[in-house]
N, C-alpha and C positions, 0 to 999 in steps of 0.2 A: 676520390677517397672511398674506401670501403665503409659500408654502414656499420655501426656498432652491433656486434652479435647480440641476438636476443637471449641466447642461452649458450652454455658450454656443453659440448658433446664429446664423449669419450668413446673410442672404438671398443667393441666387445672383448672381454678378457679371455685368456685361454682357459680351457676347461680342465687343465691337468690338476690344478690344486685350487683350494678355496682361499689361499693367501692373497692371490691377485685381486679377488673380489674385495677383500678387506682393504687393500691398498687403494683400489679404484674408488671405493666408497669414501675413504678418508680424503682422497684428492678432490673429489666432487664437493665434499663438505667444506674443505678449505677454500676452494674457488668461490663457492656460494657465500662463505663468510667474508672473504676479501671484497666481493662485489658489494655485499650489504654494508660493509664497514667503510665504503668510500675509497677503496684502494684504486690506483690507477687502472683505467679501463683501456684495453687495447684499441688502436685505430683512431684515437683522438688526435688532433693536430693543433699545434701552436706555432707562432713565428713572432719575429720581432717587428713586423710591419703592421699587422692587424691585431686587434685585441677586442675580446668581448668584455665590455666594461661593467655591466650591471645586469642583474636579473631581479625582476619584481613580480610577485604573485599577489594579485588582488591589491595592487598599489603598495604593497609592503616589500622592502628590499629583502632578498634572500642571500645569505653568504654562500660563496662557492669558491672552489679552487680550480685553477686551470688543470687540464689533463685528468680530471676526475669525473665520475658520474654524479650528477646532481639529482637527488631524489626530491621531487616536489610534493606538496600536499595532495591528497586525493581530491579529485573533482575540482580542480582550479577553475575559477570563473574567468580570469584574465591573466595571461602571462605576457610580460613586456620585457624584451631583451634589448639592452643598449649595446651598441658596438661602434667602432671607429678606428682610425689609425692610432698606432701606439705613439705616445707622446715623445719617446726617445728614439723614434725611428729616424734614420738619416735620409730615407727616401719615402715620403708618405704617399700612399695610394690615394689618388684623387677620388676615384669612384669605388664603391663597395656594393656588392649584391649579397643577398642572403637566401637561405633555403633551409626548411625544416623537413628532414627526411622522415617519411611516414605521414606527412601532412601536406606539403607543397609538392605539386607535380613538376614544377620547374622553378628556376631561379627567379627571385623577385628583387627589384631595385626601386628605391624611392625616385620617382621621375623628376628630372630637371625641366627647364622651360626656356625656350628662345622664341622670338617673335618677328613676324613680318607685319609692319605697320603701314597703313595708308592714312596720312594726316592732312587735314584741310586747313588752309590759312585764310584769314580774313583780309580785308582791304588794308589794315594797318600792319599786316605781317604777323599778327598773333594767331596762335593755334586755336581753332574753334571746334574741332571735331576730330575723331579718330576711329578707324576700324582695325581690329586686331585679329591676326591669324596666328594661332599658337603652333609651335613645334615642340611637342611634349613627349618625353620618353624616347622611344626608338621607333623609327619608321619600318614598315614591313620590307623585307628584302635587304636590310642593312647587313653588310658583311664585315664592316670595320675599315673598308677602303672605298674611296669615292669612285675608283675606276671599275669596281666590280659590283657595287651596290645598285639596287633598283631605285631610279628616280620616278617619283609619282607626280603625275600632272594634276593641277588644280585650276579650276575656273570659278571665279567669284564675281558677283555683280554688286556694285555699291552705288547708292543714290547720293548725290551730292547734297549736303545739308544746306540750310538757309544761311545767307551771308558769306558763304564760301566763295573765294575768288581764285584760289590756286590749290594745287595738290602736290605733295612730295611723298616719296616712299622711303621707309627706313627698315633695315635688317639689323636686329640688335640682339645681344645676349643679356641685356639688362632685364632679367626676370627676377626670380628669387635670388638673394645675394649670393648664395653658395651654389648656384647652378654652374655646371661645367659640361664640356662636351663639344661636339662639332655639328655644324649646320651648313650645308652646301645648297646653293640655289642656282638655277640656270633658266634661260629662255624666259625671262621676266618681261612681259609686255602689258602696258596699260592702255586700253582703248577707250574712246569717249563717244558716246551717243548724245547729241544735244537734245534738249527738250523740244518736242514737237517735230522732230526730224528722225528719219531712219538711217541717215548717213552715219557711218562710223569712221572715226579718224584715230590715228595713233597719237596718244598724248605723251607716253613715255616709251620709247623703243628700247630694245634690249641694248645693254651697254657695249656689246661687242659687235662689230661688223660681221656679216656671215663669213667673210674670208679670213677674219682675224684668228690667230692661234690662241692658245691658253694664256699667253702673256707672262710677264714676270710677276712672282708673288708680291713684290714690293711696289708694283706699278699699279696705280689706280686706273680703272677704265674710264673712258670718256663719260662725263656727266655724273660721276659718282665720287664720293669722298669718304675716306676713313675718318672715324671719330670714336670717342669714348675715352675712359680713363687709361686704357691700354690699347691704343689704336693698332698696335702691331699685331694683335690677335685677329684682325680683319685681314683675310687672305684673298688673293686672286689666283686662280689656277684652272686646271682642266678637270673634266669629269668624264665618265663613260669609258669605253674601251680606249686604251692608249692615251687617256687624258685629252681627247680631241675636242671635247665640247667645252667652250669657255664657261666658267662658273665663278660665282662669288661665295666666299665661305667665312665662317667664324669658328675659330679654334680656341675656345675659352678655357684656360687652365688656371685662372686666377679667381679665388673665392671672394676676393675683395674688390675686383675691378671688372670692367666689361668693355666690349668693343662693339662697333657697329659700322655698317655701310649705309649711306643715305644719299639720295639725289641732291643736287645743289639747290639750296633753298632760293638763291637768287634767280635761278633759271626754271623755277617751278612753272609748269604749264598752267594756263588759265582754264578755269572751269566756271560754270554758272549753276546756281541752285536749281535742282530739278534734273540736271544732267545725270546720265547713268554711266558709270565706269565699269568696264570689264577688266578684271585682273586675271592674268594667265601666268602660270609659272610651274616649274617642276622642282622638287626638292627631295633630299635624303638627309637624315639627321640621327644622332644618338646623343641624348642628354641625360644627365643624372645630377644628384646632389652630392657635393663633397662634404667631408667632415663627418662628425658623429651622426648616427641615425638610430632609430628604434624599430623593432618588429614586434607586433602584437598578435596574439593568438587567443581565441576565446573557447572555453570549454573543451580543452583537449581530452580525448578519450584516454582510458588507461592503456599503458604500453611503453615501449622504449622509443626514443627519438634522438636524432642528432641535429643540432642546430649548426649550420656552416655559414661562414662568410668568406667571400672570394674577392680579391682585388681586380679592378678593371682598368684598362688603359683609358686615355682620354677619349678614344674613339669607341669604347665599349668592348674591347677585346679582353678575354679572360687572361689573367696573369697567374703566376705560380704561387702567389701569396694567398694562403688559406688558413683559417683557424676554425676549430669546431668545439662544440661543448655537448657532451652526452647527457641526456635527460631521461628521467624515468617518472612516469605518472602512475602511482600504484592504484590498484583497485580500491574503491571505496569499501570501508569495513563491512557495510551491509551487503556488498556484492560478493564477498569471499565465501567459499564453502564453509570455512571454519566459523564464520559469524553465524550462518544459518544452522550449523550444527550446534553451536553454543545457544542459540535462541531456542532451537527445538529441545535441547537438553534442559534449558532453564524453564521453558514452558512445561515440559514434562515434569520437572521437579516441582514447579509451583502447583501443577495439577494434582500431583501425588500428595503434596502437603495439604492442599485444600481438601482433597478427598479424605486423607487421614484425619484432618481436623474435623471435617463434617462427620466422619465415621465415629471419631472419638466423642464428639458432642452427642451424636445420636445414641451411642452406647451409654453415655452419662445420663441422658434423658430416660433411656430404657431402664437403666439400673434404678434411677430415682423412682420411675413408675412402678418397677417391681417391688422396690422397698415400700412404696406407699401401698401397693396392692397387698403386699405381705402383712403390713401393719393392719390394714383394714380386715384382711382375712383372719388375722389373729383375734382382732376385736370381735369379729362376727363369731368366731369359734368360742371365744369366752362367753359372749352373750348366749349362744346356743347351749353351752354347758351349764351356765347359771340357770337358764329356764328349765333345762332338763333336770338338773340335780336339786334345785331349790323349789321352784314353783311346781314342777312335776311331782316332786316327792310330797309337797304339802297337799296338792289337789288329790293325789292318790290316797293320802292319809284321810282326807275328808270323806272320800268315797268309801273307804274301808269302815270308818266309824259310822257312817250313815247306814251302811249295809248291816253292820252288827246291831245298831239301834233298831233297825226295821224288824229284826227277828226276835226282839225282846217281847215276851207275852205280857209283861206287866204294864206295857204302854198301851194307851188307848189305840183303837184302830185308826183314828184320824191322824194321830201322831206318827203311827208306823207308815201310813201312806205318805205323809210329808217327808219322812226320812227316806223313803223309797224314791221320791221325786228328786230329793237332794242328791242321792246316789247316782241317779241317771244323769243329772245335770253335771255332776263331777266327772262322770265317765266321758260325757261329750266334751267337757273342758279339757280333759286329758288328751283327747284326740286332737282338739284344736291346738293345744300346746305342742303335741308331736308334729303337727303340720308346720307350726311356726319354726320349731327347732330345725325341721328338715330344710325349710326355705332359707334360714339364716346360715346354716352350716356350710362353709366354703368347700367342704369335701364333696358336696353334691352339685358343684357347678359344672356339670357335664351333661351331654345329651343322653348317655346311657342311664344315668341316675334319674333323669326326668322320666324316661320311658318306664323304668322299674316302678317309680312312685305312681305314675298315671295308672299302671296296671293295678296296684294296690287300691288306689282311690276308686277306680271303676268297679272292682270286685266288691269293695265294701259298700258302695252306694247301691249297687244292684242287689246285693244280698239283703240289705235293710228293706228295700222295696219289693223283694221276692220276684226279681226279674232275672231271666237268663242273661249272662254276660259273656260275649265272645270277644276275645282279644286277638288282634292281628298285629303283632309287633315283631319285626325282623331283628337280626343281630345288628346293633348300631355301634359305630366306632367310639371308643371311650375318649379319644383325644379332642373331641369337638367341644369347646368351652361354651357355656351358657351363663349369663349373669343371673344373680338371685332375682332381679326385677323381671327378667324374661320368664324364668321358671315360675315365679309366683303368679304372674298374669296368665300363663298358659294353664296352670293347675286350676286357677279360679274360673277360667273360661270353660274348661272341661266339666268342672263341677256344676257350673251354671247350666251347661247344655244338658247334663244327665238329670239335674233337678227338674228342668223343663219336661224332660221325657216322663219323669215319675209323676209330675203334677198334672200334665195336660195331655199326653199322648195316648194314654190307655194301651200301652204296648205290652208285649210279652217277652220281647227280646231287645237287647241293645248291643250294638257292635262298636267297638272302639279300635281304631287302627292307626298305625303310625308308619309313615314312609319318609325316607331321607335320600335325596340325590343332590350332591353338593351343588349349590349351597342351600337348596330349597328343602325346608321341613314342612310336612303336611300332616295334620292330625284331623281325623274325621270321626264323627259320632253319628251313628245311623240307628233308627228304630223302625219297628214294623207297626207303629201306631196309626191313628186315624188321620194324621197329617193335617194341613191347613193351607190357606192361600197366603203366600208371603206378601201379596199386594194389598191385603186387607188391613186398613190402618188400625183396626182394634186388635190385630193379632200381634200383640206385643211380646208376651211370654219371655221377657228378659233378654230379647235379642239386641235391644239397644245396649245393654251392658256388655254383651259379647263384642259388639262392634267397637265400643269405646276402649275396651281392654286391648284388643288387637291393634288399634290405631296408636295406643300409648307406646307399644314396643315396636312400631313400624311394620306390623303384619297386616294380613288381609283376612276378610271374613266373607264366606259364601254359604248360602242356604238354598237347598233344593227340596221343595215339598209340594205336595198336591193332596187334596182331600181324599182320604181313603187309601193313600199309597205311602204313608210313612214320611219321614223327614230325614234329610242328610245334611249335616253341617260340616263344613271344611274350614279349618283354621290354618292359614298359610303364613310362613315366615322365612326370610332369607337369613341364614345363619353363617356368618363369616367364620372360616376355619383358618387356624394358624398353627399347623403342626410343628413348625420350626421353633415356636416359643410355647411349649406345653404349659398347661395350667399347673400352678404350684398347689400342692396339697400338704397340709400340716398333718404329719403323721403322729403327733403327740396325743 
């Protein structure tokens, strides 16, 4: 029987028109649909003699229809197929073999069993021991005929058990109840070697004389007897070319009965415990089990298979009786390309959703932060405006009234001096308020605003102390944000450094410089004064304040000085820049 085709193939269509392509595509689709829907599959076979009776997958029955392809679950662990003769068959096949195309290399049959027995009898005639030699399945070289099959020679040694007094030989088909088949034996000789001796004697000679012919099938040879429920199945005949070699046979075709040949129990040769028997014979056989049987397969791979059963004659020759069932084991879902495409698509979709969700949350947090920052900036702007408009105006008013009162001639000189001091204090307070307003105002939260203010502070302090002031400030990017805390501490550190120069350095010139190379910001203050030893513990001069202020904002402080060579102070700070999110400015 031809195997079930794994796919349908169509020859290439003519190239004259596109209509044939459409027809071919429709035909392929219909064929695939019919196969998938369980329509009859070509090349399957059924008959009225043999029948596939059941299919079980993982011990669970699976319904199927004859002459159709059965699609099994993916990755089945165990498949069991039951088969046997059809119940309504007029001529049942005694023996059946099976084969799974795509899995089995050859036909398989459940082996039957016949036996050659050597039985030992006690003094009272009861059996006390037995040696068994099995004829199981089919012997090598069996052709289905005893005249052309190979007979294999056997030699076995048996030690006589205790209390044994006699021995007899039995050739029987009484194995499993449904064993059937043929078993032929020839040249059987049993020799005996007595204990303590090396002499060998023939205990049981071959049943036929060397000159005897094959004899009649119904005639028992000398010293042998037919027996069993159906003794007629015990045959005598010839074997080898032209049936010239006398042989004893069993042709068992009865699943409920058996037959056997055995030597005469009354004439059983005497033996003694410890004797060694040498059993020599040649045989050929073919046995199987009649009736229903099962075939099991574990972990079949994905693919197409065809399970076949074939009837055999009693002697094991193939008959024309054959039945088959087409099987398909689909790929597991996780092994198909579509599954991995779906998994990849799903993972991609999940990844995109997670990324979008994370991005949305990130945007929400950023918006919340911007709203908070905007609210803080508005509050800072309000405070700066209040200080400027209210406190600044009032302090300015105090300064003006004090200046006017200082110029009144009617006041005593001491009073005019007090009003002058009040006027100076008010002007200094106005300057302090201006510095506070500048620090609080969010519009000044940038590096360029800081540089401009440092230039103003440096000029003002140096002018008051009558020192030359040199400024080295390059063009700085306006998009670099600085917090008010950073700006305030940097301004106070620069003022502290300039005050130290004014008070202690006895200098004539002060240089203030700014350099910026992302992300490093450096501010230096240098004088040409008398200098000092930085390692001298008494040389405080406010340097501890500078160090603490820079540590507060995460910056660094460095001082280089020597007696008579001036002093250079460097304030360093790493400034994070984020041009993608520019600082908001309130333009109101």
